[in-house]
GUNU-202502 format. One record per residue: residue in one letter; x, y, z of N, C-alpha, C in turn. Coordinates in steps of 0.02 Angstrom, whole numbers, padded with zeros to 5 digits, always signed. Layout:
BEGIN
aXYZXYZXYZ ...
! end
This chain:
BEGIN
m+01074+00491-00706+01133+00506-00667+01181+00447-00674 s+01244+00462-00686+01293+00409-00693+01309+00378-00625 e+01335+00317-00627+01352+00282-00565+01406+00321-00527 k+01454+00350-00565+01507+00389-00533+01479+00451-00498 q+01432+00486-00530+01402+00545-00500+01362+00525-00437 a+01327+00469-00440+01289+00445-00381+01337+00430-00324 e+01394+00400-00339+01443+00384-00287+01471+00448-00255 v+01485+00499-00296+01510+00563-00270+01458+00594-00223 e+01393+00592-00243+01341+00620-00201+01337+00584-00134 r+01346+00517-00135+01343+00479-00073+01402+00496-00027 k+01461+00504-00056+01521+00516-00016+01526+00588+00009 h+01510+00636-00033+01522+00706-00016+01459+00745+00000 g+01402+00716-00007+01340+00752+00006+01317+00789-00056 v+01260+00821-00049+01230+00857-00104+01208+00926-00080 r+01201+00971-00128+01173+01037-00113+01098+01031-00120 i+01062+01053-00068+00989+01056-00072+00969+01127-00053 h+00906+01143-00065+00881+01210-00049+00821+01202-00003 i+00823+01235+00054+00768+01235+00102+00745+01307+00110 d+00682+01319+00093+00655+01387+00095+00700+01435+00057 q+00722+01415-00001+00762+01453-00049+00833+01469-00026 k+00857+01433+00026+00926+01442+00049+00964+01378+00035 p+01026+01383+00009+01065+01323-00006+01097+01293+00057 y+01099+01227+00059+01130+01189+00113+01167+01130+00084 e+01217+01106+00120+01251+01043+00102+01226+00989+00150 s+01209+00932+00123+01183+00878+00165+01213+00811+00143 p+01226+00767+00192+01246+00700+00173+01189+00666+00136 n+01206+00617+00096+01155+00580+00058+01170+00506+00061 p+01123+00465+00086+01057+00484+00112+01062+00514+00181 t+01005+00541+00203+01001+00572+00269+00935+00551+00301 t+00915+00587+00353+00850+00573+00384+00807+00636+00382 g+00742+00627+00389+00698+00685+00392+00716+00730+00450 e+00731+00699+00507+00750+00737+00567+00811+00782+00553 a+00860+00755+00517+00921+00794+00502+00906+00852+00455 i+00860+00843+00408+00843+00897+00362+00806+00953+00400 y+00761+00934+00446+00726+00983+00487+00777+01024+00527 k+00827+00992+00556+00878+01027+00595+00920+01072+00550 l+00940+01045+00492+00981+01082+00445+00947+01147+00424 g+00883+01144+00410+00845+01202+00387+00815+01243+00444 n+00827+01222+00507+00800+01257+00565+00724+01266+00559 i+00690+01211+00544+00617+01213+00536+00585+01219+00604 q+00545+01271+00613+00515+01287+00678+00459+01239+00696 p+00447+01228+00761+00391+01186+00782+00325+01212+00753 g+00281+01166+00735+00217+01185+00705+00220+01190+00630 l+00280+01185+00602+00288+01185+00529+00309+01116+00505 e+00294+01102+00443+00312+01039+00413+00356+01054+00351 l+00398+01007+00334+00443+01015+00276+00414+00976+00218 y+00415+01007+00158+00387+00976+00098+00440+00972+00043 r+00442+00916+00009+00486+00906-00050+00447+00931-00110 e+00475+00978-00147+00441+01005-00205+00440+00952-00261 v+00382+00946-00293+00374+00900-00349+00351+00939-00410 r+00362+00911-00468+00343+00944-00531+00272+00925-00550 g+00242+00967-00592+00177+00950-00620+00120+00968-00573 d+00063+00941-00588+00001+00956-00552-00008+00907-00494 k+00041+00906-00449+00038+00861-00391+00055+00901-00329 e+00031+00877-00272+00047+00910-00210+00118+00894-00189 d+00152+00944-00159+00219+00931-00133+00215+00879-00078 l+00267+00838-00072+00266+00781-00026+00293+00801+00043 p+00255+00786+00096+00281+00801+00163+00338+00754+00181 i+00387+00781+00216+00444+00742+00241+00434+00731+00315 p+00430+00669+00338+00421+00657+00410+00481+00681+00450 n+00469+00710+00508+00523+00734+00552+00542+00676+00598 g+00577+00627+00570+00595+00568+00609+00655+00532+00580 p+00665+00470+00600+00725+00433+00581+00722+00400+00512 e+00666+00410+00476+00659+00378+00410+00713+00404+00362 t+00739+00360+00321+00791+00379+00273+00761+00420+00216 v+00796+00474+00198+00775+00517+00143+00833+00519+00093 h+00820+00500+00031+00871+00503-00022+00863+00570-00058 l+00919+00603-00068+00919+00670-00096+00948+00671-00166 k+00930+00724-00203+00958+00736-00270+00990+00805-00269 q+01043+00812-00308+01078+00876-00312+01029+00932-00331 d+01033+00988-00294+00992+01048-00305+00916+01036-00295 e+00899+00986-00257+00828+00974-00242+00802+01030-00196 h+00738+01046-00203+00708+01100-00164+00657+01074-00114 f+00659+01104-00055+00612+01089-00001+00585+01156+00025 h+00525+01156+00052+00499+01217+00083+00460+01199+00145 s+00458+01245+00192+00420+01234+00253+00353+01268+00247 g+00305+01242+00285+00238+01271+00284+00197+01241+00340 p+00135+01266+00348+00093+01239+00401+00080+01165+00390 v+00070+01130+00445+00055+01059+00442-00011+01050+00406 q-00012+01008+00355-00074+00995+00318-00121+00953+00360 s-00185+00963+00347-00236+00923+00381-00223+00850+00368 k-00232+00810+00419-00222+00738+00412-00286+00704+00387 e-00339+00743+00376-00402+00714+00352-00396+00696+00278 i-00420+00636+00262-00420+00611+00193-00492+00594+00175 t-00516+00623+00121-00584+00609+00098-00582+00551+00049 i-00622+00500+00063-00629+00442+00019-00703+00431+00006 f-00720+00385-00038-00789+00368-00053-00799+00294-00042 v-00849+00277-00001-00865+00207+00014-00937+00196-00005 n-00949+00151-00053-01016+00138-00079-01051+00203-00099 g-01015+00247-00130-01042+00310-00155-01050+00364-00104 q-01034+00350-00041-01040+00399+00013-00972+00429+00030 k-00971+00495+00039-00909+00529+00058-00894+00513+00131 k-00833+00492+00144-00809+00476+00212-00743+00512+00223 v-00732+00536+00284-00670+00570+00302-00635+00528+00355 v-00572+00511+00341-00532+00471+00388-00467+00509+00402 e-00432+00489+00455-00370+00523+00474-00310+00476+00475 t-00313+00424+00436-00258+00376+00433-00241+00363+00360 k-00178+00346+00346-00156+00334+00278-00165+00261+00256 e-00190+00220+00302-00200+00149+00287-00263+00126+00323 l-00302+00084+00289-00364+00057+00318-00362-00019+00316 s-00390-00049+00368-00397-00122+00369-00463-00142+00337 f-00470-00205+00322-00532-00233+00295-00590-00215+00340 a-00583-00227+00406-00637-00214+00454-00655-00139+00456 q-00605-00095+00450-00620-00024+00451-00660-00003+00390 v-00644-00030+00332-00681-00014+00271-00753-00039+00277 v-00762-00100+00302-00829-00127+00312-00869-00083+00359 a-00839-00060+00413-00873-00017+00461-00892+00051+00430 l-00852+00075+00384-00869+00137+00349-00927+00126+00301 a-00934+00065+00274-00986+00050+00225-01054+00037+00258 f-01054+00006+00316-01117-00015+00347-01121+00009+00419 n-01179+00037+00437-01192+00057+00505-01265+00040+00520 p-01278-00015+00556-01231-00060+00588-01203-00111+00537 v-01147-00141+00555-01117-00193+00514-01158-00257+00520 p-01180-00285+00463-01217-00348+00466-01174-00403+00498 t-01204-00444+00539-01167-00498+00572-01203-00564+00561 g-01168-00616+00574-01196-00683+00569-01146-00730+00539 p-01157-00796+00549-01108-00845+00527-01104-00850+00450 n-01154-00826+00415-01155-00834+00342-01142-00770+00304 i-01124-00716+00339-01113-00651+00306-01040-00647+00282 l-01033-00631+00218-00966-00621+00188-00964-00552+00157 f-00906-00520+00159-00897-00454+00129-00846-00458+00074 t-00858-00420+00021-00811-00414-00034-00795-00340-00041 i-00731-00324-00045-00710-00254-00052-00666-00247-00114 t-00685-00202-00158-00642-00183-00214-00629-00108-00208 y-00574-00085-00238-00557-00014-00234-00525+00008-00299 e-00527+00074-00310-00495+00104-00368-00474+00175-00350 n-00435+00205-00394-00408+00272-00384-00364+00276-00322 g-00326+00222-00309-00281+00221-00252-00213+00250-00269 p-00168+00252-00220-00100+00277-00232-00061+00232-00281 h-00004+00255-00303+00036+00218-00352+00051+00147-00329 s+00061+00137-00264+00079+00071-00238+00021+00021-00244 n-00040+00045-00246-00099+00002-00254-00156+00041-00286 p-00153+00053-00352-00203+00095-00384-00274+00064-00386 e-00278-00002-00389-00343-00035-00389-00334-00108-00368 g-00389-00138-00347-00384-00208-00327-00439-00229-00279 s-00427-00285-00246-00473-00312-00197-00437-00314-00130 l-00476-00304-00077-00447-00305-00010-00469-00370+00024 m-00421-00409+00046-00436-00473+00079-00453-00461+00152 e-00487-00510+00182-00513-00503+00250-00460-00486+00302 s-00400-00512+00295-00348-00498+00345-00302-00442+00322 g-00319-00409+00267-00273-00360+00238-00285-00288+00257 t-00238-00247+00235-00242-00174+00242-00226-00144+00174 v-00245-00081+00165-00231-00047+00102-00212+00025+00116 k-00161+00049+00081-00142+00120+00085-00194+00160+00046 i-00211+00219+00072-00263+00258+00040-00237+00327+00020 k-00277+00360-00021-00263+00430-00040-00329+00465-00051 k-00325+00531-00053-00384+00573-00063-00419+00552-00128 g-00485+00544-00123-00526+00527-00182-00530+00454-00198 m-00499+00411-00158-00501+00339-00170-00573+00314-00164 v-00591+00264-00204-00660+00239-00206-00661+00165-00185 f-00704+00149-00137-00714+00081-00114-00785+00058-00128 n-00792-00004-00150-00857-00036-00158-00858-00097-00113 v-00906-00097-00066-00910-00150-00017-00978-00184-00024 t-00978-00249-00033-01042-00286-00038-01043-00338+00017 a-01104-00348+00045-01115-00400+00095-01159-00453+00063 t-01139-00515+00071-01180-00570+00045-01193-00620+00100 d-01251-00654+00095-01269-00706+00142-01259-00772+00106 k-01210-00810+00127-01192-00871+00090-01238-00930+00106 s-01293-00918+00141-01338-00973+00158-01377-00999+00098 
! end
């Protein structure tokens, strides 16, 4: 897209399609404004259509900024389950949050969690979202997760 075309879209808005109906919207806008524009009923969620073998992306119904493209398509549908299946030390785990802390991952790996002054944990992960596809999780850190993500957690006694 040329810089001039991008400027026109910002100033005059863009045509988008919600449930196969055309609408004009300012760009950028908010999720809340798109829900109102398309008259999305309570109990339904709005999804941005994506190409290829990927799930359509949910649009939050809130003040978050949403950048639009000319003739972009959105559709409403039932709210998707918030459950995310991940694997921790080879075991299937189901969580309901899009981000996990170091302590939460350790708790998913061990029941009960080993304790003591000499216990250290190491966490590595793979198959994560684009923002963090693989890596190590530090003790004070958090990590964004996605369905099918794999965590390996080891406990060592440094004595």
